N, C-alpha and C positions, 0 to 999 in steps of 0.2 A: 870564469874572469874572478881575475881578482880586486878587489875594495881597494884592499891596505896590503899591498907588498911587505912592508916592513913588520907586518901581524900573521900576514898569511893567513887574511880574510879573504874570503869568497862572498861574488855575488849570490851563490845558494846560503852560507851561512850566515848571512844578511836576514837574506827571507826567511831562513827557518827559525833565527831570535825574536823574527818580528812576530811570527807563527806564535811562539811561545807566547807573545806578551810583550815586547821591548819594545820602544813607544818612540824614542827619542835614542840619538847621539850617543847620550852620558847610560845611558843603560844596556843601549848594545858593546860600546865598547868595556860595561863592567861584565856584562855577560859573556863575553868572549876571553876576557882576560888580557885585555890591550894595554898596551906595553906602548910609552911614549916612544915616537918617531919620529919620523920626518915631519907629519903633520896634512904632508899636502892630499890625506886620501879624505879629510873630514868633509870637506864638500858632497865629495863621491858620496861618503856614508851618507849623509844628509839625501841626498837626492835618490838612492837605493833605497832608505826608510818608506819613501816616499810614494815609490813602485812596488812594492813589496802590501805595504797595506793599501794600495788602492787597487790590486793584482785579484782576478778573481778567487785563487785557490789562497786567501789571505784571510 
């Protein structure tokens, strides 16, 4: 599932970057090479970071 369509960032991408140490939306955006887009994904991104941090695989 895509978290950000503008930057083609998937749920798996978020989980990978969190596992590699990203712990905020800013850090994750930097890790993904995020370019400014519509901005509607920021809340979804934050929610997915929380899920990734609390998942057993994290």
